[in-house]
C-alpha angles and dihedrals in degrees: 000000000000129000117275120251095262092053092050089053092051091049094057085080086080086082089062113088137178115258112238120243114290091235092060090051091048091051089055089048093054094041096049093050089050093050089047089055089050095048094050093047093051088051092045085245141170100315147293116312093359091141093050093043101041101032112019099040095054091045093052092048091049092049094056102036100039095062089041095054097040090052091049086059087056093244125126124260121143121214089243088059095046092053093045091052093046090050095047092049091050090054089053091051091053094047093051097039108040101055091065087051088071093058104040143337088231090067097056099077096053093041090046088049091050089048092053088050093049097048088047090057090043092050092051091050091051098043092046087051099046106027118017126359090210106099096199090061095049096048094088096048089042096051097053098092093042096048091046088051089047091055091051092049092048088054092048102036108025135254094299086069091062094055091048094047092050093049093050091050089057093050092053092042089059091046097051093041087056089050093049088051093051091050093046099043099073094056093040091052093046100043107015092240133099113267092207089049085061092049090051090052093047090051092046089051093053092045104046105355096261119178095210089114087071090067090059092046090050093055094055096036131107132207119247137172114233134186118233117188117203133187118209125202124198122193131181112245091357133091115270120246135214127197108191126179115205117199093211126094121256096226175023094171144305114346091331118120111332093342092125102036096141093057093045092052092047089054093050095058136062089209125074107268134203118193111193120181119276130184114312140106127205092284084074097057113135112248094224139003091254087071088068090067090063089057091050092047090048093054093042090053091061094055094084095066100043120136114202125211131192098219140092138162131232115271110261124200121211136168130229111187104293091348122098117202136188117191133183132178113230114182108309094339136082120223114204123182117186134193140165096206131181078030119067114293108195141142123324121214114259092243090075090067098069090036093055088044093054090048092052094048088067094074107004138045092240139000124209114201121195125194098213089208089196109136126058124187127186093272132023148159136200119272110251130197115261094031119115090250091048088055091051092057092046093050090046095052092043091051089047094054092049096044097044091050088076097039111121115243132207142169113304141198127212133202130188129200135172134185127180113235114241089227135093133243089254088059092055105266130116126213098270094061111192125349125188129194113191118197116192120189140132090016091302126117113200123186122203108199120198120188116194098231143091109273126307135255117261112282096022095103093050092049094048093045089053089054091049094049087068085070108026139033100236132014143172129195121216139174129217095224089231111176098202081099091060107066094128110005130055090217126054110135128171112275094027097098103014115043113246086236090068090053095051096078089052090052092049092052090053093044093050089047089054093049092050088050098057116134137160108281144185123208136212131176143202145180117218119201102210112203131204095019105161113221135171089264138239111307093356093120090047091050094047089047093052092046097049091044092051088052091052091054098055100028095085100050091038091051090049093049093049095047092049089051093051092049088049092053087047090061093045089049091051093051091051096049095047 
């Protein structure tokens, strides 16, 4: 079973890498020029300091001036990237030029001129990708290394060299511009936006946290109406609590879109807030962080008509095929949490949300369904309606609704605890750490543990539940699916970087705090139908994945063909000029 489209898109981030320190790149530039000088002298070659003048000097000038010029255009380019680009292009120049020096001095000028044209095209391609998708704006910074080399070549080989170098730079500019157009065209035709503009925004996000990607998502997004069920707990003399279940996806990555939904909800309420994962795939990623406020406002708007009840049932476990469910009646609502652990527990399609809501309405005022999102295997895909697994979820929810309708209720107490995890986002943990809600009723204590992260490695859920059962009678572990932990990688589940054994002490602290916080409570519920929420849109991620992967298939042979054509035209140009 292969990865779904949204995961394939996220995994494209593996092609993004951190540029080394500019000092390291400059050391390579200086050392390579020195060794070229030594090699040419040992061969009785072109002349003294040819390596330093023809290769090192243009690279140093390009390193300094490129970053300066690009930043003056108010576009991003770090000194590390400027140095790496200059060093890489210097290596290309050496590889294209020096082999001809072993045959004859006469071949060196045209080979060096072709090298200058080639690196000009390469620099245009790179700068268009990482800084500004508009080719015209990047021509000047892209030409710095080649123009410096052309000046050196003119001093060494005469005025005819300048004419040849400029013509070949034009040839390669046309060739690489055609390549850029061919790369950009599929995304533009599919989504009406520039693909390289998106790439610029993506790199800017990784570099300085820019939100420019949200503009791209807004252009391809569509408005929807989504239900959001919430449970409200009121306690005398203690802070109130809210457990709210959004049916949008906390992605796509970092702080972009809905990536940090749990934290934004916590900031929108005076109460303590828990935000587990509802029914939504990456198609329901929010296009911008501003859309979260629409969800917050929707939930807040339902608070005025709440009717609190001082009753709850015991938590009851059930099984539906491969799906494990725990259900508990709280006030006039039913809370259902589902997992397939130790089988893969991933996203459920949004269409399940209104279906489950309709099932719950048969017996309860509201039904809050939580996808525990707590077991990750090597490969996975969303659960879709009509599939065997989808049918198991539907039967499980229906049976829970019918069974819990007759479950006896009594007074109950609620406690809440939260402990920040002493781990970073890169280690798989979001900003809220570990939250625990403990419900005590009918002689039973049930702990609902919510870890701010994107899924868990297989076995982590079972280990954490076992630790919880030392303090309570029943427990379930969930994750928020927060994508702040997925800035670079498509996979970063809890337990992958930090062993789950190191998380257990944090969980126990939060659990003990929740137990100590237990107090008599009443519960109310609501379902807000949040309108005008702009998401990626149905099948947008699938279409984007198909487009990008198609580009990756043909880009290598297409690039080779265009480069060979440009070199061929270079030879023809040289023969015509001489």
